[in-house]
C-alpha positions as CSV (number, residue, x, y, z in Angstrom):
1,M,-1.7,-19.8,-15.3
2,A,0.6,-17.5,-13.3
3,V,0.3,-14.5,-11.1
4,K,2.7,-11.7,-11.9
5,I,3.6,-8.3,-10.5
6,I,2.8,-5.8,-13.3
7,G,3.2,-2.5,-11.5
8,T,4.4,-0.7,-8.3
9,G,3.7,2.6,-6.7
10,S,4.4,4.5,-3.5
11,Y,3.7,7.6,-1.6
12,V,5.3,9.4,1.4
13,P,4.1,12.7,2.9
14,E,6.0,15.8,2.0
15,K,6.9,16.8,5.5
16,I,10.3,15.5,6.6
17,L,11.3,15.2,10.3
18,S,15.1,15.1,10.6
19,N,17.2,13.9,13.5
20,A,18.0,17.5,14.1
21,D,14.3,18.2,14.5
22,L,14.0,15.4,17.0
23,E,16.8,16.9,19.0
24,K,14.4,19.7,19.8
25,I,11.6,17.4,20.9
26,V,13.3,14.7,23.1
27,D,16.7,14.2,24.7
28,T,18.5,12.6,21.8
29,T,21.2,13.5,19.2
30,D,21.6,12.9,15.5
31,E,24.7,10.9,16.2
32,W,22.9,8.6,18.7
33,I,20.0,7.9,16.3
34,T,22.2,7.4,13.2
35,T,24.7,5.2,15.0
36,R,22.0,2.9,16.6
37,T,19.4,2.8,13.8
38,G,20.8,4.1,10.5
39,I,17.9,6.6,10.3
40,R,18.6,10.2,9.4
41,E,15.0,11.4,8.6
42,R,11.5,10.2,8.2
43,H,8.3,11.5,6.5
44,I,5.4,12.5,8.7
45,A,1.8,13.0,7.6
46,D,-0.3,15.9,8.7
47,D,-3.3,15.5,11.1
48,D,-5.8,15.5,8.2
49,T,-4.1,12.7,6.3
50,A,-5.2,9.1,7.2
51,T,-3.6,5.8,6.3
52,S,-6.2,5.3,3.5
53,D,-5.1,8.6,2.0
54,L,-1.5,7.5,1.8
55,A,-2.6,4.2,0.4
56,A,-4.9,5.7,-2.2
57,R,-2.2,8.0,-3.6
58,A,0.2,5.2,-3.9
59,A,-2.5,3.0,-5.5
60,I,-3.1,5.6,-8.2
61,R,0.6,5.7,-9.0
62,A,0.8,1.9,-9.1
63,M,-2.2,1.5,-11.4
64,E,-0.7,4.1,-13.8
65,N,2.6,2.2,-13.7
66,A,0.7,-1.0,-14.5
67,S,-1.6,0.6,-17.1
68,V,-4.8,-0.7,-15.5
69,T,-7.9,1.3,-14.5
70,P,-9.7,1.3,-11.2
71,E,-12.6,-0.5,-12.7
72,Q,-10.4,-3.5,-13.6
73,I,-9.3,-4.1,-10.0
74,D,-11.0,-7.2,-8.5
75,L,-9.4,-7.3,-5.1
76,I,-7.9,-4.8,-2.6
77,I,-5.9,-6.0,0.4
78,V,-4.5,-3.4,2.8
79,A,-1.8,-4.5,5.3
80,T,-1.7,-2.0,8.1
81,A,-1.2,-1.5,11.8
82,T,-2.9,1.9,11.8
83,A,-6.3,1.4,10.2
84,D,-8.4,4.5,9.8
85,T,-11.0,2.9,11.9
86,I,-11.6,-0.6,13.4
87,F,-14.5,-0.7,10.9
88,P,-15.1,-0.1,8.1
89,N,-11.9,-1.6,6.9
90,T,-9.2,0.7,5.4
91,A,-9.4,-1.2,2.1
92,C,-13.0,-0.1,1.6
93,R,-12.0,3.5,2.2
94,V,-9.2,3.1,-0.4
95,Q,-11.7,1.5,-2.9
96,N,-14.0,4.5,-2.5
97,K,-11.2,7.0,-2.9
98,I,-9.7,5.5,-6.1
99,G,-13.0,4.5,-7.7
100,A,-12.4,0.7,-7.8
101,S,-16.0,-0.1,-7.5
102,N,-15.7,-3.7,-8.6
103,A,-13.1,-4.8,-5.9
104,A,-13.6,-6.9,-2.9
105,C,-11.8,-5.3,0.1
106,F,-10.3,-6.3,3.4
107,D,-7.4,-5.5,5.7
108,V,-4.6,-7.7,7.0
109,S,-3.2,-7.0,10.5
110,A,0.2,-8.5,10.9
111,A,2.2,-5.4,11.8
112,C,5.5,-5.0,9.9
113,T,5.1,-8.5,8.3
114,G,1.7,-7.4,6.9
115,L,2.8,-7.0,3.3
116,I,4.2,-10.5,3.0
117,Y,1.1,-11.9,4.6
118,A,-1.0,-9.9,2.1
119,M,1.0,-11.1,-0.8
120,E,0.7,-14.7,0.3
121,I,-3.1,-14.3,0.5
122,A,-3.4,-12.5,-2.8
123,N,-1.3,-15.1,-4.6
124,G,-3.6,-17.8,-3.3
125,M,-6.8,-16.0,-4.2
126,L,-5.6,-15.1,-7.7
127,N,-4.4,-18.7,-8.3
128,A,-7.6,-20.3,-6.9
129,S,-9.9,-22.3,-9.1
130,P,-12.3,-21.2,-10.5
131,R,-10.5,-18.0,-11.4
132,K,-12.6,-15.2,-9.8
133,Y,-9.9,-12.5,-9.5
134,R,-7.8,-11.1,-12.3
135,Y,-6.3,-7.9,-10.9
136,A,-5.4,-7.2,-7.3
137,L,-3.9,-4.3,-5.4
138,V,-1.7,-5.4,-2.5
139,I,-1.1,-2.4,-0.3
140,G,1.2,-1.7,2.7
141,S,0.3,1.6,4.4
142,D,0.9,3.0,7.8
143,K,0.7,6.3,9.6
144,L,2.9,5.3,12.5
145,S,3.2,8.9,13.6
146,S,-0.4,8.6,14.8
147,I,0.5,5.9,17.4
148,T,4.0,7.2,18.3
149,D,4.7,8.4,21.8
150,W,6.7,11.5,21.1
151,T,8.0,11.7,24.7
152,D,9.7,8.2,24.4
153,R,13.1,8.7,22.9
154,S,13.7,5.0,22.5
155,T,10.8,4.6,20.0
156,C,9.9,8.0,18.6
157,V,13.1,8.2,16.6
158,L,12.3,5.0,14.6
159,F,9.0,5.5,12.8
160,G,7.7,7.3,9.7
161,D,4.6,7.3,7.5
162,G,4.2,6.0,4.0
163,A,2.5,3.5,1.6
164,G,3.6,1.1,-1.1
165,V,1.5,-0.8,-3.6
166,L,1.9,-3.9,-5.8
167,V,-0.4,-4.6,-8.8
168,L,-0.9,-8.3,-9.3
169,K,-2.3,-9.9,-12.4
170,N,-3.6,-13.4,-13.0
171,D,-2.1,-14.1,-16.5
172,P,-3.8,-17.0,-18.2
173,E,-1.2,-17.0,-21.0
174,S,1.7,-17.8,-18.7
175,G,2.7,-21.2,-17.2
176,A,2.7,-21.9,-13.4
177,D,6.5,-22.0,-13.5
178,S,6.5,-18.2,-14.1
179,N,4.4,-17.4,-11.0
180,F,5.9,-14.4,-9.1
181,V,6.0,-16.4,-5.8
182,V,8.8,-19.0,-6.0
183,E,8.6,-20.0,-2.4
184,S,7.3,-18.5,0.8
185,E,6.9,-19.0,4.6
186,I,4.9,-17.0,7.1
187,G,4.8,-17.7,10.9
188,A,3.9,-16.3,14.3
189,N,4.4,-16.8,18.0
190,G,1.8,-15.2,20.3
191,A,3.9,-16.1,23.3
192,Y,5.9,-12.9,22.6
193,M,2.9,-10.6,22.0
194,E,3.8,-8.4,24.9
195,L,7.1,-7.3,23.4
196,L,5.7,-5.1,20.7
197,K,2.1,-3.8,21.0
198,M,-0.3,-0.9,21.3
199,P,-2.1,-1.8,24.6
200,A,-5.3,0.2,24.4
201,G,-8.0,0.9,21.9
202,G,-9.5,-2.6,21.3
203,S,-12.1,-4.7,23.1
204,A,-9.5,-5.9,25.7
205,M,-8.8,-2.3,26.8
206,P,-11.3,0.2,25.4
207,A,-10.5,3.9,25.4
208,S,-10.9,5.7,28.7
209,H,-9.5,8.8,30.5
210,E,-7.0,6.5,32.1
211,T,-5.7,4.9,28.9
212,V,-5.3,8.3,27.3
213,D,-3.5,9.7,30.4
214,Q,-1.2,6.7,30.5
215,R,-0.4,6.9,26.8
216,L,-1.6,3.4,26.2
217,H,-2.8,4.3,22.7
218,T,0.8,4.5,21.5
219,L,3.3,1.9,20.4
220,K,5.3,0.1,23.1
221,M,8.4,-2.0,22.4
222,A,11.0,-4.0,24.2
223,G,13.7,-3.1,21.8
224,K,16.6,-5.5,22.8
225,E,14.3,-8.6,22.9
226,V,12.6,-7.7,19.6
227,F,16.0,-7.2,17.9
228,K,17.2,-10.7,18.8
229,L,14.0,-12.4,17.8
230,A,13.7,-10.3,14.6
231,V,17.1,-11.3,13.3
232,G,16.6,-15.0,14.2
233,G,13.1,-15.2,12.8
234,M,13.9,-13.5,9.5
235,V,17.1,-15.5,8.9
236,D,15.5,-18.8,9.7
237,A,12.5,-18.1,7.4
238,C,14.9,-17.0,4.6
239,K,17.1,-20.1,4.9
240,H,14.0,-22.4,4.8
241,I,12.7,-21.0,1.6
242,L,16.1,-20.8,-0.1
243,A,16.6,-24.5,0.7
244,A,13.1,-25.4,-0.4
245,S,13.6,-23.6,-3.8
246,G,17.2,-24.7,-4.4
247,V,18.3,-21.1,-4.7
248,T,21.6,-19.9,-3.3
249,P,22.4,-16.4,-2.0
250,D,24.6,-15.6,-5.0
251,Q,21.6,-16.1,-7.4
252,L,19.7,-13.4,-5.7
253,A,19.4,-10.0,-7.5
254,W,18.2,-8.3,-4.3
255,V,17.6,-9.0,-0.7
256,I,15.0,-6.7,0.9
257,P,14.6,-7.0,4.6
258,H,12.0,-5.0,6.5
259,Q,13.4,-1.6,7.1
260,A,13.3,-1.5,10.9
261,N,16.9,-0.8,11.9
262,Q,20.1,-0.8,9.9
263,R,21.8,-3.1,12.4
264,I,19.0,-5.6,11.9
265,I,19.3,-5.3,8.1
266,S,23.1,-5.8,8.3
267,A,22.8,-8.8,10.7
268,V,20.3,-10.5,8.5
269,A,22.4,-10.0,5.4
270,Q,25.6,-11.3,7.1
271,R,23.9,-14.4,8.4
272,L,22.5,-15.2,5.0
273,D,25.9,-14.7,3.4
274,A,24.3,-12.2,1.0
275,S,26.5,-9.8,-1.0
276,P,26.2,-6.3,0.7
277,E,25.7,-4.6,-2.6
278,R,22.6,-6.7,-3.2
279,V,21.0,-5.9,0.1
280,F,18.7,-2.9,-0.4
281,S,18.2,-0.3,2.3
282,N,16.5,3.1,2.3
283,I,15.9,3.3,6.0
284,A,18.1,6.4,6.3
285,R,15.4,8.4,4.4
286,Y,12.2,6.8,5.6
287,G,12.7,5.2,8.9
288,N,10.5,2.2,9.9
289,T,7.2,2.5,7.9
290,S,6.0,-0.9,9.1
291,S,3.9,-2.7,6.4
292,A,4.9,-0.1,3.8
293,S,8.6,-0.6,4.0
294,I,9.2,-3.5,1.6
295,A,6.8,-2.1,-1.0
296,L,8.6,1.3,-0.8
297,C,11.8,-0.5,-1.5
298,L,10.4,-2.5,-4.5
299,D,8.9,0.6,-6.0
300,E,12.1,2.5,-5.6
301,L,14.1,-0.2,-7.3
302,N,11.4,-0.6,-10.0
303,S,11.3,3.1,-10.7
304,A,15.1,3.2,-11.0
305,G,15.1,0.4,-13.5
306,K,17.0,-1.9,-11.2
307,L,14.6,-4.8,-11.4
308,H,14.7,-7.0,-14.5
309,K,12.5,-9.8,-15.8
310,G,13.4,-13.0,-14.1
311,D,15.3,-11.4,-11.2
312,L,15.0,-13.4,-8.0
313,V,14.3,-11.1,-5.0
314,L,14.2,-12.3,-1.4
315,L,11.8,-10.4,0.9
316,T,11.7,-10.8,4.7
317,A,10.0,-9.1,7.6
318,F,9.2,-9.3,11.3
319,G,6.6,-7.5,13.4
320,G,4.3,-7.4,16.4
321,G,2.4,-10.5,17.1
322,L,5.1,-11.7,17.0
323,T,4.9,-12.4,13.2
324,W,7.5,-13.1,10.6
325,G,7.8,-14.1,7.0
326,A,9.9,-14.5,4.0
327,M,9.1,-14.7,0.3
328,L,11.2,-15.4,-2.7
329,I,9.7,-13.7,-5.7
330,R,10.5,-13.8,-9.4
331,W,10.2,-10.4,-11.1
């Protein structure tokens, strides 16, 4: 048996926040943002739209693309850093909104690496014996605008909102050699947890007047340190799985790094000796959408007919935790 990706879907809010718009909010310029990040605009959800709303809209599109019904879904995994609430989990909210009443539901918290973590988990669950799960929705969804400090010009220029979804199917008629995961690696190092975090809102620092006044419910990042670790972590993970699978960079149809910063994307591609035309980037239009970014890229490529059966695609990401991962998939 094999697990396959049989559909993709994505959703971003209609509202676009351009660099020119940000010039009116904080002390920055379009040239400064574009030169240092590659971002020109990002999509921002309104106050009444939650992470689960973004995910549900993307999930509906993905199920339509895969020609499956909500009732067929056995498993929903939502990777997110901006859950609607601590509990119930966001996946349960998505289940209710799309009518997938037969699905087991849970969230994965691995920040920007969340989608790769969720894909790893889903692959294992769908391949487990006895076969309990046939169809799964793997969702990356984040409303980063809800935890962005709009007075901090070093971070507020980076983030956007969106969701992307993969529909996975356990196909009993296919051999294990056609499984969509060719090789994968996930990792973490909590020694660096202070570099990228949202300090308040959990049990370690519950909400209070002080935490709100000090803007501790917003994302904090040590940019230079994260940049170095991100490039090194993603490159190492990619090299490990390429070596383990016997695949060389010239055999890859696409390389899709997490869309955090164009400089990071370019540095990863260069160190992997990947052809620039095969390294996909849409960060200019969406910014950093955290766990949604790789799924947004896959859906864009799939919708444009740029993914073909048998294509080898290398995914890699890095996020708060610190977490990292890489996955070589077969389309």
